[in-house]
C-alpha positions as CSV (number, residue, x, y, z in Angstrom):
1,M,122.7,36.5,43.2
2,S,125.7,37.2,45.4
3,S,127.1,40.6,46.3
4,T,130.8,41.5,46.4
5,S,132.1,43.4,49.3
6,L,135.0,45.6,48.4
7,A,137.3,47.1,51.1
8,I,139.8,49.8,50.4
9,L,142.9,49.8,52.6
10,L,145.4,52.7,52.7
11,K,149.0,52.1,53.7
12,V,150.6,55.5,54.2
13,V,154.4,55.8,54.8
14,P,155.3,59.3,55.8
15,Y,158.5,60.7,54.1
16,G,161.6,60.0,56.2
17,T,160.0,57.2,58.3
18,S,159.4,53.5,57.9
19,I,156.4,53.2,60.2
20,P,153.2,53.0,58.1
21,L,149.8,54.5,59.0
22,L,147.2,51.9,58.2
23,Y,143.5,52.7,57.5
24,Q,140.5,51.1,56.0
25,N,137.0,52.4,55.1
26,Y,135.0,49.1,55.3
27,R,134.5,47.9,58.9
28,I,133.9,50.4,61.8
29,S,133.7,47.9,64.7
30,A,137.0,46.0,64.2
31,P,140.3,46.4,62.2
32,I,140.9,44.4,59.1
33,I,144.0,42.2,59.1
34,F,145.8,42.2,55.8
35,N,149.4,41.0,55.2
36,A,149.7,40.5,59.0
37,Q,149.0,44.2,59.7
38,A,145.9,45.7,61.3
39,Y,144.1,48.4,59.4
40,D,142.0,50.7,61.6
41,F,138.8,52.4,60.4
42,A,139.0,56.0,59.0
43,G,136.3,57.7,57.0
44,F,137.8,58.3,53.6
45,E,136.8,58.2,50.0
46,I,138.9,57.9,46.9
47,R,137.3,60.4,44.5
48,T,139.5,60.1,41.4
49,Y,141.4,57.1,40.3
50,P,144.4,57.0,38.0
51,K,143.4,56.5,34.4
52,V,145.2,53.8,32.5
53,D,144.7,53.4,28.8
54,L,146.5,52.8,25.6
55,S,147.7,56.5,25.4
56,L,149.7,55.8,28.6
57,S,148.1,58.8,30.4
58,S,147.8,58.9,34.1
59,D,145.7,61.3,36.1
60,D,146.1,62.4,39.7
61,T,144.4,60.4,42.5
62,S,142.3,62.3,45.0
63,I,141.6,60.9,48.5
64,V,139.2,62.8,50.8
65,M,139.2,62.4,54.6
66,Q,137.1,64.0,57.3
67,N,139.2,66.4,59.3
68,S,139.8,65.4,62.9
69,S,142.1,66.4,65.7
70,Q,144.0,63.1,65.2
71,L,144.4,63.7,61.5
72,S,145.5,67.3,62.1
73,S,148.2,66.2,64.5
74,I,149.5,63.6,62.0
75,L,149.6,66.3,59.3
76,R,151.4,68.7,61.6
77,A,154.0,66.1,62.6
78,N,154.7,64.9,59.1
79,N,154.8,68.1,56.9
80,D,151.2,67.6,55.6
81,L,152.3,64.1,54.5
82,K,154.0,65.6,51.5
83,R,156.0,63.0,49.6
84,A,154.4,60.2,51.7
85,V,154.1,56.9,49.8
86,V,150.5,55.8,49.7
87,T,149.5,52.3,48.6
88,A,145.7,51.7,48.2
89,Y,144.7,48.0,48.3
90,F,141.3,47.0,46.9
91,I,140.4,43.7,48.4
92,Q,137.2,41.6,48.2
93,I,136.2,40.4,51.6
94,G,135.7,36.7,51.8
95,E,136.8,36.0,48.3
96,S,140.0,34.4,47.0
97,V,140.5,37.1,44.3
98,P,143.9,38.6,44.6
99,P,143.9,42.3,45.7
100,K,144.6,45.1,43.3
101,A,146.8,48.0,44.4
102,I,147.9,51.4,43.3
103,K,151.0,53.2,44.7
104,R,151.3,57.0,44.6
105,I,153.1,59.9,46.4
106,V,151.3,62.7,48.1
107,S,151.8,65.8,46.0
108,H,149.7,68.3,48.0
109,V,147.0,68.7,50.6
110,T,144.0,71.0,50.4
111,R,141.7,71.8,53.3
112,E,138.0,72.5,52.4
113,G,135.7,73.1,55.4
114,G,135.6,69.9,57.4
115,L,137.4,67.8,54.7
116,I,141.0,67.3,53.8
117,M,141.8,66.4,50.2
118,F,145.1,64.6,49.4
119,T,146.3,64.8,45.8
120,L,148.5,61.9,44.8
121,R,150.7,61.5,41.8
122,S,153.0,59.0,40.3
123,A,156.5,58.8,41.6
124,T,157.9,59.7,38.2
125,D,156.4,62.0,35.7
126,A,158.2,61.0,32.5
127,L,154.9,60.9,30.5
128,K,154.3,64.7,30.9
129,G,157.7,65.5,29.5
130,A,159.1,67.1,32.7
131,V,162.8,67.8,32.4
132,L,165.0,66.8,35.3
133,T,167.1,69.6,36.5
134,K,168.7,67.9,39.5
135,Y,170.2,64.6,40.5
136,I,167.6,62.2,41.9
137,E,168.7,60.1,44.8
138,A,167.3,56.6,45.4
139,H,166.2,57.4,49.0
140,A,163.8,60.0,47.7
141,F,161.8,57.2,45.9
142,P,161.7,54.3,48.3
143,E,158.8,52.6,46.5
144,L,160.8,52.1,43.2
145,P,162.9,49.0,42.7
146,Y,166.7,49.4,43.1
147,Y,169.0,47.2,41.1
148,R,172.8,46.9,41.4
149,P,174.4,46.2,38.1
150,R,177.0,43.5,38.0
151,L,180.1,44.3,36.1
């Protein structure tokens, strides 16, 4: 019987910047190299995952991290990481299985004792029937594809 080692990698791109913050919760002693980028250890847990089913519903994603002085300074410098694009990669260490990924945007941050909980939502919310009341610009959603129509 063999065991599968699953590592979760977080690529966080704060709103208005292009420099990602890279974290993993698998290996404490050394960073994990993925797509030519080094992911450093940070204690985090993904508590809720998006639900994908035939009814096309999608729930929020919750990520909990331990509060630290380094995390607090990152939050202060980046407006609590609101509207940051977060990509979570699920990779199997030592296997040739392709990674799975989910991409969400930080909606809000909650502090509870020594923990910080990030609530992530989909970039668009068309399934909940939200009515758009303003013009949406492409730079507000950098993770969505952009196509130029040919006339």
